[in-house]
Phi, psi and omega in degrees: 000315180296321178296318179298319179297319179297318180296320179296319179294322181290325184269351183305316181294341184269352182293145181293141177230132181262138178264144181232156182302138176223164178259109176211160177242094181283164174288170178286137179303149180294144179227130177194132176278118180237095187242169174212137174282140174237102184272132177266325182303134182059016180054041182299311183246317185198147341295164186295336174201161179290149172087004175295152176295162178303316182294324179291319177297316180296321179296320179295317180292323177297320178296322177298312181294323177297318178296318179297318179296321180293337178266006182060034174275158188229011179205133173246133178251094188267126178288118184244351178219076183297313172204091177051035177227190187218137173254039181197165180291124184219140173265358184259323186223154186284158173303140179291138179286349176290350177267294186271340186101346178226122180301134179095344180273130180292142174281356178098004178194178179256102184300319181295316179296319178299316180298316180299312181301312184286323179293315181295329175300330183262007180074024182254130176287154175241117175254119182279122187258121184244147167252111189285331191244338184286131179261312176213132176285340176222117184298342181279349180296130178296133181251144178286165185299329183265009176284151186302328181294340179249327182273335180215058183298340182293345179256005183249157178219138173284137180199127174059034180087352180240190177230135181233144168283134181293114182302332183280349179280128183305326182292331178298310180295318182295321178296312182295315180296321180296320179295316182294313182292330175300317178293316181300320182288319190267341184238150181274057178282154179262344181201163173237135188225139172241149178259210188268002182272091171259252166294144185293155177299142180301141179240127176053038177075006181251143178265168180302132188278069179242356177073011182260155178280161176305321180294321178295321179295318178299320180297322179296313181291321177303314181297320180296313182297315180297316180294319178302311182298312183298318185285324175297315182294327177289335182273305177217097189297341180277348180286122182283143174248120181230149179227143182239085183281170170307143192288348180242119183298308176211148174304138180087000179236117352292177185305134177094350181279135180244149177203145176273359181229138173252093184299328180297315182274318190273328186252356184068030189249103175252067185297333177299319179297317182298319179292313182296324183274356180072036178267007175221155172269339171202150174244138182233069180302141184279089182266075192268009182263167174289168180288334177228146010278176186299329190300336174216053187285126178306309185291323179294318179292318180298317179298318180295312181301320184287350176270356188268355180186178184259352178276162183297143169242109181250100189296144168281129183245130186274071176298332180293344181274359175298125177051044184243168176290337177293329182210074184305132177088357179295122181271163175300332181298332177294320179291318177299322178297318182291324173301317177297317179295327180294345180267009189273034174219186178315127185302333182290343187243007186284158178168172179192164181227134180271128166257110353229188185293337182302321181292329176287324177294323180281347184053049187300123182055028177076021185297318182292320177299316181294320178295318182295330181271344184237264188300329183250025184290340177229156182288170176208146173283154169291136182301156183280174176239076185298337178292346177274002178101137179285128179241135179283132178245125182290146176297141178280164172267125191233137167229144182220143180217129181253137176223117178059245183255020180227156181233127179250124183244121172267122182219142176240127180302145177286337176204174185290346181279351181294131184245320181215168178235122176266122184245127177241155178230141177254128174243111188067239179251012182245134179262144179224145171292131179255319185193157165241107186265127171289163177303137179090354180251145187219352184263131180244121175278134185255153174297120182303330181288337182260323183073208183288137177286157177288330178210157175231153176233136180229130177231137178275144177238141175265184186287345175272353182092003176291144183247146170280171169292159184281148167252123187246131179234144178230168180238000000 
């Protein structure tokens, strides 16, 4: 009898418990953009080298996504057009040689589709990252017959050891826009992303040989950015458009800031205008410096950028500079500080992007461990886009059952627009984010130290980030 009683006590926490509707008012689910760039060019992040088999490439990408999921991150920015080539099936441009080792040769599968499928299973957005103007980073790289350097050499120029498509040539813009819109139409991407390569960085004191003034170049790039935003939104309005410019708009702005590059004059990059005019859904200036000294202060620059418009500014953070030759002695604590500083505005708009995912994979100076225990200890939704218009999202139909250290949620979307389910749990009088479930997923892993929550709240989110009202269940 005594043995039976002991067994019952030991198994009691593991018995299934059903949740039933209750009347409570939970807080709004947490929202934060937590992204990482995955660079294909020069095999910086992925694949680790050219010529790997399809299965080896897929295994590496799966490990990246698993690490991001374990860190409760919610966006991957995958480079899909390193230089007028494709990391996806395309009838317009050749396969990138960073995959197979030979431009034009298929890697044996569609990397972008594979990434989308695997990322979406984990509740991670995929933002397709394009380089609009770069043709070859090294002019000596062999190009396939259908590459722009051979099929349309009249729009290209040699410069600084590489080859660039002339931004001012109408065919350059039409080619880049056609490639981007082709991806938006054919793939279920969540975003389109450009980095800081507009006009190329000056080489040996010489500017790009196009004979145009800085003002003319800015006008050319402005037209491209505006057209890109308008055409993406006309195609799929929920697809976010983001740009990651050089982190300093101009030397001396804000006061005390120093820079060896004037992106406004040298690169044709007036990112302040794009933000102010709403030609982006988010701006991610590359704020790769430490917070001190003032001459390139992370917090001073972030504050200035966030005053330039009403759309989100999600800073690029140089996690790769931890313990690196670029910044000897930079500790992981500097990155943790910058993640904290990026949260210093309205909670609905916070976010940041790590350059790059390789440093998170390496857990450099324990950065991934520290994030998992602190800033990323709970999940978060990607912030909404209220400028796209408020859309009503119907409450989902929810059933929940807890067993041991897991929670199984049966849910049916309230309407076809439901994209994800944000699940919160109450322990005592405190609510915590538990999971962001993609459609078709229902299992929530619980913190062993907490066990089953006393109540749960579930809200449906659409692709714009709009939320339904909560459905609350208690036990």
